[in-house]
N, C-alpha and C positions, 0 to 999 in steps of 0.2 A: 681230626682225632675225636673219638667219641668221649664225652665227659664221663669220669667216674662219678658215681652217685653213692651217697652215704645213707639213704633212707633204709631203716630198719636194720642197720649194721651195728655190730658190737665190736669193741676193740679193747685190748688190755696193753698196758705199758710194757715196753721192752727196754727202754732207756730213758732216764730222767734224772741225771746226777744232781741238779740244783733245784729240783721241783718237789712237789708234794705227792704226785701220783706214783704208784709202784705197781708191781705185777698183781697186787691184790685189788687194784682199782679197775672197775669195769665201766666203760663209756658206752652209752646207748644213743645213737644218732637218729634223727628224722630229717628229711629234706623234702621240700616242695619247691619245684623249679630251682632257683638259685639260693633260696633261704634255708639255712641249716640251723637246727636247734638240737639240744641234747641234754642229758642228765648223766651224772657220774657219781660213784660212791665206792668205798672200800679202802682199806689201809688206813692212812691218816686222814682221809676225807670222809666226813659224815654225810654230807649233801653237796652236790655241785651242779651248776647249770651252765650251759653255753649257748651262745647265739652267734650267728655269723652268715657269711655268704660265700658262694663259689664264685671266684673271680676269673677262672679260666678252666679249661677241661681237666686239669690236674692240680689246680691252686685254689686254696681257701684262706679266708681270714676269719678269726674268731675272737670274741670276747668271752672270758670265763670268770666265774666267781664260785666261791665255795665256803662252807662252814666246816672247819677241821674237827677232828675228834676231841681236840682241847678247847673248842668253842671260839677259835679265832676266825675272823672274817678275812678272806684273801681274794684278790681280784687281779686279772691280768689280760694280756692280748697276745695273739699269735698269728703268724703267717705260716702256711704249711703246703705241702705237696702231697698228693695221693698217688701212689705208685703200687706196683705188684712185685712180689718176689718170684722166684723161679718155680714155686709150688702153687701159684695162683692165689696166695693170700694178699689181701689188700693191706697196704702199709700207709700210715700217716707219719709224716716227718715235719716237725715244727721248729721254728726259731720263735722264742717267746720272751716276754718280760712281764714283771709285776707292775701293776699301776699304782700300787700303794707301797709304803715303806721305802726301801733303798732303790727300788725300780730295777733291781738286777734281773738277770734272765739266764737263758741257756738254750740248749737244744733238747728236744725229746722225740721219742719214736714209739709207735703203737702198731700192733698187728691185729688184723681182723680175726675173730675167733669162730668163724663159720666152719672151719675145718680144723681137726686136731693138730697141735704142734708136736714136732719131734723133740725129744729131750735135748736140752742145751741149745736149742735153735735160737732162743731169744738173744743171746750174746752175739751170735753171728749177724742176725738181723739188725741189732742195734748198731753194730759197727758199719754195716752197709748203709743204713739210714744216715748216719753222720756224714759219710762220704758224699752222699747225694745232696744233703743240705749244704755242705761246704762248697760243693761245685756250683750250686745255684746262687751263691751269694756274690 
């Protein structure tokens, strides 16, 4: 299987019930070989950074931290899968947890924004993403 690459890709959140990112949050990824870096901002997040690695053709691990709009510092870790939907959009599907505070976590999903989305497509994609994550656990 040819690995999915995240270099110069942008994503927006399609589902993150217990996290801070929202549909207003835009993630910008860079990748050199298996090393992934990125930034994110929007919604409740003033500035965010991530670093990680690609562990398989469709698997990644990330550490992330951010400064929220209320000046709170947050940090967490995630394991994710890179897939595609039927329209050719890249999808990121994560299981994640906070590294500070109560260390709770959840599931989140994101869609690449290279192509325009259809109205109300986010909810359908989010449900598909959760099914894929639950199957892989």
